[in-house]
DOGU-400658 format. One record per residue: residue number from 1; residue in one letter; x, y, z of N, C-alpha, C in turn. Coordinates in Angstrom, 2 decimals, padded with zeros to 5 digits. Layout:
N
+-----+------+---------+---------+---------+---------+---------+---------+---------+---------+---------+
|  nr | rest |      nX |      nY |      nZ |     caX |     caY |     caZ |      cX |      cY |      cZ |
+-----+------+---------+---------+---------+---------+---------+---------+---------+---------+---------+
| NUM |    a |       X |       Y |       Z |       X |       Y |       Z |       X |       Y |       Z |
...
+-----+------+---------+---------+---------+---------+---------+---------+---------+---------+---------+
END
This chain:
115
+-----+------+---------+---------+---------+---------+---------+---------+---------+---------+---------+
|  nr | rest |      nX |      nY |      nZ |     caX |     caY |     caZ |      cX |      cY |      cZ |
+-----+------+---------+---------+---------+---------+---------+---------+---------+---------+---------+
|   1 |    m |  000.84 | -001.17 |  000.00 |  000.00 |  000.00 |  000.00 |  000.89 |  001.23 |  000.00 |
|   2 |    r |  000.45 |  002.18 | -000.78 |  001.26 |  003.39 | -000.89 |  000.78 |  004.53 | -000.02 |
|   3 |    r | -000.56 |  004.61 |  000.22 | -001.07 |  005.77 |  000.96 | -002.42 |  005.44 |  001.57 |
|   4 |    t | -002.67 |  006.02 |  002.75 | -003.99 |  005.93 |  003.37 | -004.46 |  007.34 |  003.69 |
|   5 |    s | -005.75 |  007.54 |  003.59 | -006.36 |  008.81 |  003.97 | -007.67 |  008.50 |  004.70 |
|   6 |    a | -008.40 |  009.52 |  005.08 | -009.64 |  009.32 |  005.82 | -010.67 |  008.54 |  005.03 |
|   7 |    d | -010.65 |  008.65 |  003.71 | -011.70 |  008.02 |  002.91 | -011.21 |  007.12 |  001.79 |
|   8 |    a | -009.90 |  006.83 |  001.74 | -009.38 |  005.99 |  000.65 | -008.04 |  005.37 |  001.04 |
|   9 |    i | -007.73 |  004.28 |  000.34 | -006.42 |  003.64 |  000.47 | -005.91 |  003.42 | -000.94 |
|  10 |    t | -004.67 |  003.81 | -001.18 | -004.06 |  003.63 | -002.48 | -003.17 |  002.40 | -002.47 |
|  11 |    l | -003.53 |  001.44 | -003.32 | -002.68 |  000.27 | -003.53 | -001.67 |  000.65 | -004.60 |
|  12 |    a | -000.88 | -000.28 | -005.03 |  000.15 |  000.01 | -006.02 | -000.42 |  000.60 | -007.31 |
|  13 |    d | -001.60 |  000.13 | -007.72 | -002.10 |  000.52 | -009.04 | -003.43 |  001.27 | -009.03 |
|  14 |    r | -004.07 |  001.45 | -007.86 | -005.36 |  002.15 | -007.85 | -005.75 |  002.60 | -006.45 |
|  15 |    e | -006.70 |  003.53 | -006.41 | -007.23 |  004.03 | -005.15 | -008.59 |  003.39 | -004.88 |
|  16 |    l | -008.75 |  002.85 | -003.67 | -010.01 |  002.22 | -003.29 | -010.72 |  003.09 | -002.27 |
|  17 |    k | -012.03 |  003.27 | -002.47 | -012.82 |  004.12 | -001.59 | -013.97 |  003.37 | -000.91 |
|  18 |    r | -014.02 |  002.06 | -001.13 | -015.03 |  001.21 | -000.47 | -014.29 |  000.13 |  000.29 |
|  19 |    s | -014.93 | -000.38 |  001.32 | -014.32 | -001.42 |  002.15 | -013.82 | -002.57 |  001.28 |
|  20 |    f | -012.67 | -003.14 |  001.68 | -012.09 | -004.23 |  000.88 | -011.24 | -005.13 |  001.76 |
|  21 |    l | -010.92 | -006.30 |  001.20 | -010.06 | -007.29 |  001.85 | -008.79 | -007.43 |  001.02 |
|  22 |    l | -007.67 | -007.59 |  001.69 | -006.39 | -007.69 |  000.99 | -005.56 | -008.81 |  001.58 |
|  23 |    t | -005.11 | -009.71 |  000.71 | -004.14 | -010.73 |  001.08 | -002.94 | -010.55 |  000.17 |
|  24 |    p | -001.84 | -011.22 |  000.44 | -000.70 | -011.11 | -000.47 | -001.02 | -011.58 | -001.90 |
|  25 |    d | -002.09 | -012.39 | -002.06 | -002.44 | -012.95 | -003.36 | -003.58 | -012.25 | -004.07 |
|  26 |    q | -004.42 | -011.51 | -003.33 | -005.61 | -010.97 | -003.97 | -006.20 | -009.78 | -003.24 |
|  27 |    v | -007.02 | -009.04 | -003.99 | -007.82 | -007.94 | -003.44 | -009.28 | -008.32 | -003.67 |
|  28 |    v | -010.07 | -008.28 | -002.62 | -011.51 | -008.52 | -002.73 | -012.18 | -007.18 | -002.50 |
|  29 |    e | -012.63 | -006.56 | -003.57 | -013.23 | -005.23 | -003.48 | -014.68 | -005.31 | -003.04 |
|  30 |    n | -015.18 | -004.17 | -002.57 | -016.58 | -004.01 | -002.16 | -017.00 | -005.00 | -001.09 |
|  31 |    w | -016.15 | -005.14 | -000.06 | -016.49 | -005.96 |  001.10 | -017.70 | -005.34 |  001.78 |
|  32 |    a | -018.67 | -006.15 |  002.11 | -019.94 | -005.66 |  002.67 | -019.81 | -005.34 |  004.16 |
|  33 |    a | -018.98 | -004.36 |  004.47 | -018.82 | -003.90 |  005.86 | -018.72 | -002.39 |  005.82 |
|  34 |    d | -019.56 | -001.73 |  006.61 | -019.50 | -000.27 |  006.61 | -019.16 |  000.32 |  007.97 |
|  35 |    s | -019.08 | -000.52 |  009.01 | -018.62 | -000.04 |  010.31 | -018.22 | -001.24 |  011.17 |
|  36 |    a | -017.29 | -001.00 |  012.05 | -016.85 | -002.07 |  012.96 | -017.98 | -002.50 |  013.89 |
|  37 |    e | -018.80 | -001.55 |  014.28 | -019.88 | -001.85 |  015.21 | -020.90 | -002.83 |  014.63 |
|  38 |    r | -021.03 | -002.87 |  013.32 | -022.01 | -003.75 |  012.68 | -021.45 | -005.11 |  012.27 |
|  39 |    l | -020.17 | -005.35 |  012.49 | -019.60 | -006.65 |  012.17 | -020.14 | -007.68 |  013.15 |
|  40 |    s | -020.44 | -008.86 |  012.64 | -021.00 | -009.91 |  013.48 | -020.35 | -011.24 |  013.14 |
|  41 |    a | -020.76 | -012.26 |  013.83 | -020.25 | -013.61 |  013.56 | -020.53 | -014.01 |  012.11 |
|  42 |    d | -021.56 | -013.46 |  011.49 | -021.88 | -013.78 |  010.09 | -020.78 | -013.34 |  009.12 |
|  43 |    h | -019.99 | -012.35 |  009.47 | -018.91 | -011.86 |  008.61 | -017.65 | -012.72 |  008.69 |
|  44 |    v | -017.54 | -013.51 |  009.72 | -016.31 | -014.24 |  009.98 | -015.98 | -015.27 |  008.90 |
|  45 |    e | -016.96 | -016.04 |  008.48 | -016.70 | -017.12 |  007.52 | -016.12 | -016.61 |  006.20 |
|  46 |    a | -016.59 | -015.46 |  005.72 | -016.07 | -014.91 |  004.46 | -014.58 | -014.58 |  004.59 |
|  47 |    l | -014.17 | -014.10 |  005.73 | -012.77 | -013.79 |  005.94 | -011.94 | -015.07 |  006.14 |
|  48 |    l | -012.48 | -016.01 |  006.88 | -011.76 | -017.27 |  007.09 | -011.60 | -018.07 |  005.79 |
|  49 |    a | -012.50 | -017.87 |  004.84 | -012.41 | -018.56 |  003.55 | -011.12 | -018.20 |  002.81 |
|  50 |    l | -010.53 | -017.07 |  003.15 | -009.27 | -016.64 |  002.53 | -008.05 | -017.26 |  003.21 |
|  51 |    q | -008.27 | -018.08 |  004.21 | -007.26 | -018.88 |  004.90 | -006.10 | -018.05 |  005.50 |
|  52 |    p | -006.43 | -017.02 |  006.27 | -005.35 | -016.24 |  006.90 | -004.82 | -016.91 |  008.16 |
|  53 |    e | -003.59 | -016.59 |  008.51 | -003.06 | -016.97 |  009.82 | -003.28 | -015.83 |  010.81 |
|  54 |    l | -003.48 | -014.62 |  010.27 | -003.71 | -013.44 |  011.08 | -004.59 | -012.47 |  010.31 |
|  55 |    v | -005.56 | -011.86 |  010.99 | -006.44 | -010.86 |  010.39 | -006.15 | -009.52 |  011.04 |
|  56 |    l | -005.93 | -008.51 |  010.20 | -005.80 | -007.13 |  010.65 | -007.07 | -006.41 |  010.25 |
|  57 |    l | -007.80 | -005.90 |  011.22 | -009.03 | -005.18 |  010.94 | -008.77 | -003.70 |  011.06 |
|  58 |    g | -008.81 | -003.01 |  009.93 | -008.67 | -001.55 |  009.91 | -010.05 | -000.94 |  009.99 |
|  59 |    t | -010.30 | -000.15 |  011.02 | -011.66 |  000.32 |  011.30 | -011.89 |  001.78 |  010.93 |
|  60 |    g | -011.09 |  002.33 |  010.06 | -011.27 |  003.72 |  009.65 | -010.20 |  004.61 |  010.24 |
|  61 |    q | -010.54 |  005.87 |  010.48 | -009.58 |  006.83 |  010.99 | -009.20 |  006.57 |  012.43 |
|  62 |    r | -010.05 |  005.88 |  013.15 | -009.73 |  005.57 |  014.54 | -010.05 |  004.10 |  014.82 |
|  63 |    q | -009.45 |  003.59 |  015.87 | -009.66 |  002.21 |  016.27 | -011.04 |  002.08 |  016.93 |
|  64 |    v | -011.83 |  001.14 |  016.41 | -013.17 |  000.86 |  016.94 | -013.29 | -000.65 |  017.07 |
|  65 |    f | -013.57 | -001.13 |  018.25 | -013.64 | -002.57 |  018.45 | -015.00 | -003.12 |  018.03 |
|  66 |    p | -015.00 | -004.23 |  017.28 | -016.26 | -004.88 |  016.90 | -016.83 | -005.67 |  018.08 |
|  67 |    a | -018.00 | -006.22 |  017.87 | -018.65 | -007.05 |  018.89 | -017.77 | -008.25 |  019.23 |
|  68 |    p | -017.79 | -008.68 |  020.48 | -017.00 | -009.85 |  020.88 | -017.30 | -011.10 |  020.06 |
|  69 |    a | -018.51 | -011.27 |  019.59 | -018.86 | -012.45 |  018.77 | -018.06 | -012.48 |  017.48 |
|  70 |    f | -017.73 | -011.31 |  016.94 | -016.94 | -011.25 |  015.71 | -015.52 | -011.74 |  015.98 |
|  71 |    t | -014.86 | -011.18 |  016.97 | -013.48 | -011.59 |  017.23 | -013.40 | -013.03 |  017.73 |
|  72 |    a | -014.39 | -013.46 |  018.49 | -014.38 | -014.83 |  019.01 | -014.44 | -015.85 |  017.88 |
|  73 |    g | -015.08 | -015.51 |  016.77 | -015.15 | -016.43 |  015.64 | -013.78 | -016.78 |  015.09 |
|  74 |    f | -012.85 | -015.84 |  015.13 | -011.48 | -016.11 |  014.66 | -010.71 | -016.90 |  015.71 |
|  75 |    l | -010.85 | -016.50 |  016.95 | -010.10 | -017.16 |  018.01 | -010.47 | -018.63 |  018.14 |
|  76 |    r | -011.75 | -018.95 |  017.92 | -012.19 | -020.36 |  017.97 | -011.52 | -021.20 |  016.89 |
|  77 |    k | -011.15 | -020.57 |  015.79 | -010.49 | -021.29 |  014.68 | -008.97 | -021.19 |  014.75 |
|  78 |    g | -008.45 | -020.57 |  015.80 | -007.00 | -020.45 |  015.95 | -006.36 | -019.39 |  015.07 |
|  79 |    v | -007.16 | -018.43 |  014.62 | -006.67 | -017.34 |  013.77 | -006.60 | -016.07 |  014.61 |
|  80 |    g | -005.44 | -015.45 |  014.65 | -005.29 | -014.22 |  015.41 | -006.01 | -013.06 |  014.73 |
|  81 |    i | -006.44 | -012.09 |  015.51 | -007.07 | -010.89 |  014.96 | -006.59 | -009.69 |  015.76 |
|  82 |    e | -006.24 | -008.64 |  015.04 | -005.81 | -007.38 |  015.65 | -006.68 | -006.27 |  015.06 |
|  83 |    v | -007.15 | -005.37 |  015.92 | -008.00 | -004.27 |  015.50 | -007.21 | -002.98 |  015.64 |
|  84 |    m | -007.21 | -002.16 |  014.60 | -006.45 | -000.90 |  014.61 | -007.04 |  000.06 |  013.60 |
|  85 |    d | -006.57 |  001.30 |  013.60 | -007.05 |  002.23 |  012.59 | -006.44 |  001.83 |  011.24 |
|  86 |    n | -006.97 |  002.39 |  010.15 | -006.53 |  001.97 |  008.82 | -005.05 |  002.24 |  008.55 |
|  87 |    a | -004.53 |  003.36 |  009.01 | -003.12 |  003.66 |  008.76 | -002.22 |  002.63 |  009.44 |
|  88 |    a | -002.52 |  002.29 |  010.68 | -001.73 |  001.28 |  011.39 | -001.88 | -000.10 |  010.75 |
|  89 |    a | -003.10 | -000.42 |  010.31 | -003.33 | -001.72 |  009.66 | -002.54 | -001.80 |  008.35 |
|  90 |    a | -002.48 | -000.70 |  007.61 | -001.73 | -000.70 |  006.35 | -000.23 | -000.90 |  006.61 |
|  91 |    r |  000.31 | -000.20 |  007.59 |  001.74 | -000.35 |  007.91 |  002.04 | -001.78 |  008.36 |
|  92 |    t |  001.19 | -002.31 |  009.23 |  001.40 | -003.66 |  009.75 |  001.26 | -004.69 |  008.64 |
|  93 |    y |  000.27 | -004.51 |  007.76 |  000.10 | -005.42 |  006.63 |  001.36 | -005.44 |  005.77 |
|  94 |    n |  001.86 | -004.28 |  005.41 |  003.06 | -004.21 |  004.55 |  004.24 | -004.94 |  005.19 |
|  95 |    l |  004.41 | -004.79 |  006.47 |  005.51 | -005.46 |  007.18 |  005.33 | -006.97 |  007.16 |
|  96 |    l |  004.14 | -007.44 |  007.56 |  003.90 | -008.89 |  007.65 |  003.88 | -009.56 |  006.28 |
|  97 |    a |  003.26 | -008.92 |  005.30 |  003.25 | -009.49 |  003.94 |  004.67 | -009.55 |  003.39 |
|  98 |    g |  005.48 | -008.54 |  003.71 |  006.88 | -008.53 |  003.29 |  007.69 | -009.66 |  003.89 |
|  99 |    e |  007.25 | -010.14 |  005.05 |  007.91 | -011.28 |  005.70 |  007.39 | -012.61 |  005.19 |
| 100 |    g |  006.44 | -012.57 |  004.25 |  005.88 | -013.80 |  003.70 |  004.78 | -014.42 |  004.54 |
| 101 |    r |  004.23 | -013.67 |  005.47 |  003.16 | -014.19 |  006.33 |  001.84 | -014.23 |  005.57 |
| 102 |    r |  000.97 | -015.12 |  005.96 | -000.37 | -015.26 |  005.36 | -001.32 | -014.35 |  006.14 |
| 103 |    v | -001.24 | -013.07 |  005.83 | -002.00 | -012.05 |  006.54 | -003.16 | -011.57 |  005.68 |
| 104 |    l | -004.27 | -011.26 |  006.33 | -005.44 | -010.69 |  005.67 | -005.71 | -009.35 |  006.33 |
| 105 |    a | -005.77 | -008.30 |  005.52 | -006.16 | -006.98 |  006.02 | -007.57 | -006.71 |  005.53 |
| 106 |    a | -008.45 | -006.38 |  006.47 | -009.84 | -006.04 |  006.17 | -010.01 | -004.57 |  006.50 |
| 107 |    f | -010.21 | -003.75 |  005.48 | -010.29 | -002.31 |  005.67 | -011.71 | -001.82 |  005.53 |
| 108 |    i | -012.17 | -001.07 |  006.53 | -013.50 | -000.45 |  006.46 | -013.32 |  000.98 |  005.98 |
| 109 |    l | -013.95 |  001.28 |  004.86 | -013.90 |  002.62 |  004.25 | -015.33 |  003.11 |  004.02 |
| 110 |    g | -015.47 |  004.37 |  003.80 | -016.79 |  004.95 |  003.57 | -017.18 |  005.79 |  004.76 |
| 111 |    a | -018.29 |  006.46 |  004.67 | -018.71 |  007.42 |  005.70 | -018.77 |  006.80 |  007.08 |
| 112 |    a | -019.35 |  005.61 |  007.19 | -019.47 |  004.99 |  008.51 | -018.14 |  004.45 |  008.99 |
| 113 |    g | -017.27 |  004.06 |  008.06 | -016.00 |  003.46 |  008.45 | -014.96 |  004.45 |  008.93 |
| 114 |    v | -015.17 |  005.75 |  008.71 | -014.16 |  006.73 |  009.10 | -014.64 |  007.60 |  010.24 |
| 115 |    s | -015.63 |  007.16 |  010.96 | -016.18 |  007.96 |  012.05 | -015.15 |  008.25 |  013.12 |
+-----+------+---------+---------+---------+---------+---------+---------+---------+---------+---------+
END
């Protein structure tokens, strides 16, 4: 990732303004998440399908913790999850992906995601 702002994240080749998922192998655009507060256990399976060893949840301009049921879904499967603002998630993703780790960054963007 090259740049983060309040309403967008710039990857190597384009700027994204809607929530998305990022692994070292792929970008899943238009992730159906608009705020950390609305994430539930129902969202967990879609993220686990990407087979991460660690999930970084970027919650917008500031760190916002999702419901415990959301994070518990990862912990039950032995997958770590860290919640942080988008800028910190982008920096951490770049570091871990550079080390060859199987990391998934889930970024919440849009009006509700940058509260």
